[in-house]
Structures are given as C-alpha cells and as structure tokens.
Backbone as ProteinMPNN parsed JSONL, in Angstrom:
{"seq_chain_A": "XXXXXXXXXXXXXXXXXXXXXXXXXXXXXXXXXXXXXXXXXXXXXXXXXXXXXXXXXXXXXXXXXXXXXXXXXXXXXXXXXXXXXXXXXXXXXXXXXXXXXXXXXXXXXXXXX", "coords_chain_A": {"N_chain_A": [[-0.165, -2.847, 6.047], [-0.348, -0.07, 6.114], [-2.64, 0.221, 7.581], [-1.822, -0.18, 10.109], [-1.963, -2.605, 11.374], [0.065, -4.513, 12.13], [0.787, -6.722, 13.692], [-1.269, -8.478, 13.398], [-3.249, -11.493, 12.934], [-4.054, -11.684, 10.287], [-2.06, -10.285, 8.918], [0.145, -11.972, 9.307], [-0.774, -14.232, 7.914], [-0.94, -13.176, 5.301], [1.774, -12.613, 4.833], [2.845, -15.189, 4.915], [1.553, -16.264, 2.689], [2.572, -14.631, 0.57], [5.311, -15.028, 0.768], [5.714, -17.719, 0.403], [6.073, -18.674, -2.356], [8.697, -17.774, -2.72], [10.063, -19.193, -0.777], [9.634, -21.739, -1.785], [11.243, -21.532, -4.001], [13.662, -21.623, -2.849], [15.109, -19.366, -1.748], [17.821, -17.274, -0.55], [18.051, -14.726, 0.327], [16.029, -11.899, 1.122], [15.021, -9.038, -0.294], [13.976, -5.94, 0.708], [11.959, -3.591, -0.826], [10.412, -1.359, -0.487], [9.239, 1.521, 1.178], [7.563, 0.95, 3.262], [7.995, -1.654, 4.109], [10.091, -2.184, 6.062], [8.758, -1.96, 8.483], [7.565, -4.385, 8.905], [9.52, -6.223, 9.407], [9.981, -7.644, 11.89], [7.757, -9.403, 11.821], [8.209, -10.764, 9.443], [10.504, -12.162, 10.149], [9.383, -14.014, 11.821], [7.997, -15.711, 10.11], [9.761, -16.584, 8.192], [12.415, -18.899, 7.461], [15.331, -19.119, 9.558], [17.761, -18.924, 8.174], [17.421, -17.243, 6.011], [18.334, -14.133, 4.887], [17.365, -10.831, 5.529], [17.248, -7.965, 3.648], [17.257, -4.584, 3.926], [16.567, -2.104, 1.777], [16.45, 0.568, 2.296], [18.546, 1.668, 3.841], [20.708, 1.615, 2.04], [19.729, 3.377, 0.1], [19.615, 5.737, 1.609], [22.369, 6.12, 2.163], [23.349, 6.5, -0.443], [21.955, 8.815, -1.135], [23.091, 10.617, 0.675], [25.746, 10.6, -0.302], [25.394, 11.78, -2.823], [24.443, 14.322, -2.084], [26.719, 15.248, -0.704], [28.59, 15.284, -2.797], [27.633, 17.362, -4.372], [27.91, 19.437, -2.681], [25.789, 19.979, -0.916], [25.069, 18.957, 1.483], [23.854, 19.319, 4.713], [25.617, 20.22, 7.454], [25.068, 21.093, 9.977], [24.564, 20.87, 13.499], [21.961, 20.89, 14.572], [18.703, 20.333, 15.958], [16.394, 19.011, 13.832], [13.193, 20.058, 12.529], [10.833, 17.813, 11.883], [8.536, 16.962, 9.48], [5.705, 15.145, 8.504], [3.552, 14.233, 5.904], [0.379, 13.04, 4.968], [-2.106, 11.419, 2.977], [-3.902, 9.823, 4.018], [-5.077, 8.206, 7.014], [-4.147, 10.101, 9.767], [-3.638, 9.111, 12.294], [-2.668, 6.492, 11.949], [-0.144, 6.848, 10.737], [1.061, 8.342, 12.759], [1.113, 6.369, 14.727], [2.868, 4.487, 13.562], [5.175, 5.955, 13.621], [5.679, 6.276, 16.262], [7.87, 6.068, 18.033], [9.25, 8.36, 17.628], [7.716, 10.459, 18.357], [8.002, 12.847, 19.819], [9.561, 14.486, 18.257], [8.435, 14.976, 15.799], [5.917, 16.054, 13.438], [2.692, 15.327, 12.206], [0.594, 15.643, 9.476], [-2.497, 15.832, 7.744], [-3.005, 15.969, 4.287], [-4.578, 16.775, 1.222], [-3.561, 15.507, -1.662]], "CA_chain_A": [[0.832, -2.075, 6.772], [-0.868, 1.282, 6.311], [-3.698, 0.215, 8.591], [-1.189, -0.3, 11.404], [-2.263, -3.924, 11.958], [1.274, -5.263, 11.821], [0.851, -7.973, 14.442], [-2.544, -9.19, 13.28], [-3.202, -12.807, 12.268], [-4.19, -11.466, 8.831], [-0.738, -9.913, 8.398], [0.97, -13.184, 9.274], [-1.284, -15.059, 6.803], [-0.505, -12.55, 4.041], [3.215, -12.815, 4.678], [3.054, -16.593, 4.556], [1.084, -16.437, 1.307], [3.448, -13.969, -0.389], [6.687, -15.52, 0.825], [5.779, -19.147, 0.074], [6.755, -18.932, -3.64], [10.132, -17.553, -2.547], [10.562, -20.344, -0.025], [9.634, -22.855, -2.737], [12.383, -21.317, -4.905], [14.854, -21.783, -2.017], [15.873, -18.117, -1.697], [18.71, -17.048, 0.587], [17.919, -13.332, 0.713], [14.796, -11.195, 0.804], [15.34, -7.616, -0.375], [12.807, -5.092, 0.893], [12.097, -2.496, -1.786], [9.351, -0.382, -0.268], [9.45, 2.242, 2.43], [6.69, 0.396, 4.298], [8.364, -3.008, 4.485], [10.851, -2.338, 7.309], [7.855, -2.065, 9.627], [7.144, -5.772, 9.107], [10.676, -7.114, 9.568], [9.761, -8.626, 12.969], [6.794, -10.409, 11.393], [8.889, -11.588, 8.444], [11.408, -13.076, 10.857], [8.569, -15.085, 12.405], [7.498, -16.651, 9.099], [10.849, -17.047, 7.329], [13.47, -19.673, 8.121], [16.398, -18.266, 10.107], [18.894, -18.757, 7.251], [17.124, -16.219, 5.0], [18.739, -12.808, 5.324], [16.483, -9.746, 5.079], [18.017, -6.778, 3.299], [16.436, -3.372, 3.853], [17.209, -1.211, 0.804], [16.384, 1.947, 2.773], [19.868, 2.127, 4.274], [21.493, 1.871, 0.831], [19.194, 4.606, -0.509], [20.055, 6.856, 2.446], [23.797, 6.327, 1.942], [23.526, 7.073, -1.78], [21.467, 10.194, -1.064], [24.134, 11.386, 1.362], [26.887, 10.741, -1.218], [25.04, 12.767, -3.858], [24.424, 15.64, -1.438], [28.11, 15.633, -0.452], [29.221, 15.554, -4.097], [27.165, 18.658, -4.854], [28.076, 20.38, -1.567], [24.449, 20.328, -0.437], [24.821, 18.301, 2.758], [23.776, 20.228, 5.853], [26.437, 19.685, 8.532], [24.714, 21.71, 11.253], [24.165, 19.939, 14.553], [20.73, 21.361, 15.187], [17.605, 19.379, 15.9], [15.48, 19.416, 12.768], [11.751, 19.887, 12.666], [10.494, 16.807, 10.881], [7.114, 16.967, 9.186], [5.205, 14.104, 7.629], [2.247, 14.512, 5.331], [-0.294, 11.838, 4.501], [-3.457, 11.629, 2.46], [-4.704, 8.803, 4.686], [-5.326, 8.489, 8.421], [-3.032, 10.663, 10.521], [-3.389, 8.266, 13.453], [-1.848, 5.343, 11.565], [1.227, 7.322, 10.556], [1.553, 8.676, 14.096], [1.407, 5.12, 15.417], [4.066, 3.906, 12.97], [6.312, 6.8, 13.988], [5.495, 6.534, 17.694], [9.148, 6.195, 18.733], [9.784, 9.691, 17.357], [6.563, 11.347, 18.538], [8.368, 14.151, 20.367], [10.332, 15.284, 17.303], [7.781, 15.035, 14.49], [4.514, 16.43, 13.325], [2.007, 14.623, 11.117], [-0.542, 16.444, 9.025], [-3.21, 15.278, 6.588], [-3.131, 16.872, 3.136], [-5.144, 16.183, 0.012], [-2.617, 15.72, -2.761]], "C_chain_A": [[0.273, -0.698, 7.091], [-1.998, 1.334, 7.328], [-3.129, 0.103, 9.997], [-1.398, -1.641, 12.071], [-1.11, -4.891, 11.686], [1.327, -6.625, 12.502], [-0.421, -8.806, 14.343], [-2.346, -10.564, 12.643], [-3.303, -12.674, 10.745], [-2.843, -11.095, 8.211], [0.151, -11.146, 8.285], [0.536, -14.088, 8.12], [-0.851, -14.491, 5.46], [0.983, -12.772, 3.802], [3.533, -14.252, 4.303], [2.677, -16.839, 3.105], [2.087, -15.862, 0.303], [4.886, -14.468, -0.353], [6.806, -16.99, 0.43], [6.422, -19.421, -1.296], [8.273, -18.719, -3.554], [10.771, -18.702, -1.784], [10.644, -21.57, -0.928], [10.81, -22.758, -3.709], [13.712, -21.371, -4.159], [15.732, -20.526, -2.007], [16.743, -18.066, -0.451], [18.53, -15.649, 1.167], [16.544, -12.818, 0.32], [15.117, -9.709, 0.856], [14.049, -6.819, -0.288], [12.964, -3.87, 0.003], [10.996, -1.454, -1.652], [9.573, 0.273, 1.082], [8.601, 1.702, 3.575], [7.221, -0.922, 4.869], [9.22, -3.132, 5.747], [9.964, -2.472, 8.544], [7.437, -3.516, 9.904], [8.327, -6.74, 9.207], [10.468, -8.087, 10.732], [8.791, -9.74, 12.572], [7.413, -11.333, 10.335], [9.818, -12.598, 9.11], [10.653, -14.232, 11.507], [8.174, -16.137, 11.367], [8.594, -17.203, 8.186], [11.818, -17.918, 8.115], [14.636, -18.758, 8.506], [17.544, -18.017, 9.129], [18.649, -17.674, 6.189], [17.461, -14.848, 5.577], [17.796, -11.765, 4.718], [17.347, -8.519, 4.849], [17.055, -5.615, 3.119], [17.145, -2.38, 2.938], [17.204, 0.244, 1.258], [17.729, 2.49, 3.197], [20.742, 2.454, 3.067], [21.032, 3.149, 0.144], [19.656, 5.822, 0.289], [21.539, 7.155, 2.241], [24.073, 6.95, 0.579], [23.062, 8.521, -1.818], [22.513, 11.086, -0.413], [25.327, 11.628, 0.436], [26.609, 11.78, -2.293], [25.015, 14.175, -3.273], [25.831, 16.135, -1.157], [28.805, 16.035, -1.748], [28.866, 16.95, -4.597], [27.204, 19.736, -3.766], [26.735, 20.884, -1.04], [24.129, 19.712, 0.927], [24.86, 19.322, 3.887], [24.523, 19.59, 7.012], [26.101, 20.281, 9.894], [24.254, 20.652, 12.252], [22.943, 20.443, 15.293], [19.671, 20.27, 15.083], [16.616, 19.831, 14.835], [14.026, 19.304, 13.194], [11.345, 18.958, 11.533], [8.983, 16.773, 10.723], [6.794, 15.839, 8.223], [3.824, 14.505, 7.158], [1.661, 13.214, 4.795], [-1.64, 12.218, 3.906], [-4.403, 10.573, 3.029], [-4.882, 9.199, 6.157], [-4.059, 8.974, 9.115], [-2.646, 9.72, 11.664], [-2.484, 7.079, 13.122], [-0.397, 5.757, 11.412], [1.83, 7.703, 11.901], [1.924, 7.413, 14.862], [2.689, 4.496, 14.885], [5.327, 4.666, 13.383], [6.338, 7.086, 15.488], [6.797, 6.704, 18.462], [9.759, 7.591, 18.577], [8.753, 10.782, 17.617], [6.945, 12.736, 19.029], [9.037, 15.051, 19.334], [9.671, 15.44, 15.946], [6.401, 15.66, 14.586], [3.946, 15.712, 12.098], [0.766, 15.416, 10.771], [-1.174, 15.782, 7.811], [-3.324, 16.358, 5.517], [-3.785, 16.104, 2.0], [-4.226, 16.522, -1.15], [-3.303, 15.586, -4.09]], "O_chain_A": [[0.408, -0.215, 8.215], [-2.279, 2.397, 7.881], [-3.857, 0.27, 10.976], [-1.04, -1.803, 13.237], [-1.298, -5.95, 11.087], [1.861, -7.579, 11.937], [-0.62, -9.737, 15.125], [-1.388, -10.775, 11.9], [-2.706, -13.458, 10.007], [-2.521, -11.538, 7.108], [0.832, -11.335, 7.277], [1.381, -14.65, 7.423], [-0.44, -15.239, 4.573], [1.397, -13.085, 2.686], [4.399, -14.502, 3.464], [3.388, -17.533, 2.377], [2.419, -16.509, -0.69], [5.607, -14.344, -1.343], [7.91, -17.457, 0.148], [7.249, -20.327, -1.394], [9.038, -19.402, -4.234], [11.88, -19.133, -2.101], [11.597, -22.345, -0.852], [11.314, -23.775, -4.184], [14.771, -21.188, -4.761], [16.941, -20.603, -2.229], [16.459, -18.711, 0.558], [18.816, -15.409, 2.34], [15.968, -13.243, -0.681], [15.446, -9.175, 1.916], [13.141, -6.995, -1.1], [13.985, -3.184, 0.064], [10.688, -0.746, -2.611], [10.047, -0.368, 2.02], [8.893, 1.972, 4.74], [6.914, -1.261, 6.012], [9.08, -4.127, 6.457], [10.389, -3.043, 9.548], [7.006, -3.837, 11.012], [8.142, -7.952, 9.1], [10.757, -9.273, 10.572], [8.987, -10.895, 12.949], [7.167, -12.539, 10.338], [9.905, -13.749, 8.682], [11.218, -15.305, 11.72], [8.032, -17.314, 11.697], [8.372, -18.188, 7.481], [12.02, -17.699, 9.309], [14.887, -17.747, 7.849], [18.232, -17.002, 9.24], [19.596, -17.238, 5.535], [16.939, -14.455, 6.621], [17.474, -11.823, 3.531], [18.084, -8.087, 5.735], [16.158, -5.653, 2.276], [18.209, -1.869, 3.285], [17.89, 1.074, 0.661], [18.031, 3.655, 2.941], [21.444, 3.465, 3.07], [21.857, 3.922, -0.342], [20.047, 6.831, -0.296], [21.927, 8.32, 2.155], [24.93, 7.825, 0.455], [23.695, 9.362, -2.456], [22.787, 12.185, -0.896], [25.862, 12.736, 0.393], [27.487, 12.571, -2.636], [25.509, 15.115, -3.894], [26.118, 17.316, -1.349], [29.532, 17.028, -1.78], [29.705, 17.639, -5.177], [26.611, 20.805, -3.912], [26.574, 22.071, -0.756], [23.042, 19.923, 1.465], [25.808, 20.101, 3.991], [24.118, 18.538, 7.506], [26.791, 19.996, 10.873], [23.629, 19.66, 11.877], [22.907, 20.419, 16.523], [19.745, 19.396, 14.22], [16.059, 20.925, 14.932], [13.683, 18.55, 14.104], [11.502, 19.292, 10.359], [8.245, 16.583, 11.69], [7.515, 15.606, 7.253], [3.025, 15.049, 7.921], [2.379, 12.387, 4.233], [-2.238, 13.223, 4.291], [-5.546, 10.441, 2.59], [-4.842, 10.381, 6.498], [-3.019, 8.319, 9.05], [-1.464, 9.553, 11.963], [-1.631, 6.705, 13.926], [0.494, 5.073, 11.916], [2.999, 7.412, 12.155], [2.933, 7.386, 15.567], [3.515, 4.025, 15.667], [6.409, 4.087, 13.479], [6.966, 8.051, 15.922], [6.823, 7.425, 19.46], [10.677, 7.957, 19.311], [8.907, 11.908, 17.145], [6.275, 13.711, 18.689], [9.076, 16.267, 19.52], [10.282, 15.983, 15.026], [5.811, 15.775, 15.66], [4.632, 15.521, 11.094], [-0.008, 15.81, 11.643], [-0.477, 15.238, 6.955], [-3.687, 17.5, 5.797], [-3.558, 14.904, 1.845], [-4.127, 17.676, -1.568], [-2.665, 15.733, -5.132]]}, "name": "protein", "num_of_chains": 1, "seq": "XXXXXXXXXXXXXXXXXXXXXXXXXXXXXXXXXXXXXXXXXXXXXXXXXXXXXXXXXXXXXXXXXXXXXXXXXXXXXXXXXXXXXXXXXXXXXXXXXXXXXXXXXXXXXXXXX"}
C-alpha cells in the first residue's frame, strides 16, 4: 500500500492470499483496522464475494474522536478552511499520490522521526 501500487497484480495476489483463510472460515464481515486499508477497498471488492461486507473502522474512530472533543469542549466549530499538513518518513511522492484528491488543500513534507 505504501508503495502506491494498489492496482498491481502483486496487490491482488496478496489480497487473495491473506483473505483466503477468512473465506475458508465463511466470514460475513471484514473489519479494516489500519489507516492504510481503506485505500484497497476497491481491490478487496474485486477478490471478495459480494455478500461479505467491508467495515472501515476509520469512520467509527472519527465519530468517537468528535464525541470526546465535544465532551471536553475542545471541538473547533469555525467554518474556516484548515491548512492540512502530512508528515512522512518515507517517500513524499507516494503519500502525495494517495492524497491526490486533496492536493490543493494539503502539504506533504518528509521528516526523520
């Protein structure tokens, strides 16, 4: 995922390899538990049977974060456009590619952590 090769044959092979034990166990749901996994939802839909529901935990985490911020009166209600910065210790180009739909509103910078 971090290499940006989401549509590669290697990615499809890896997904088939890692999801096969779940298919053998006859799962109904696949819960994504990593911030990188939503990027491969289209590929997962290609290799999984249609009846398997994919659950992205990112939305639940965002809702819980909002609830905690509201509880402690820390939620920013301003309607201004934020400056969004991303930092990576890997290739800047890959992160820029993954965030390409938001290119006008973000900046990506490499940092050694």
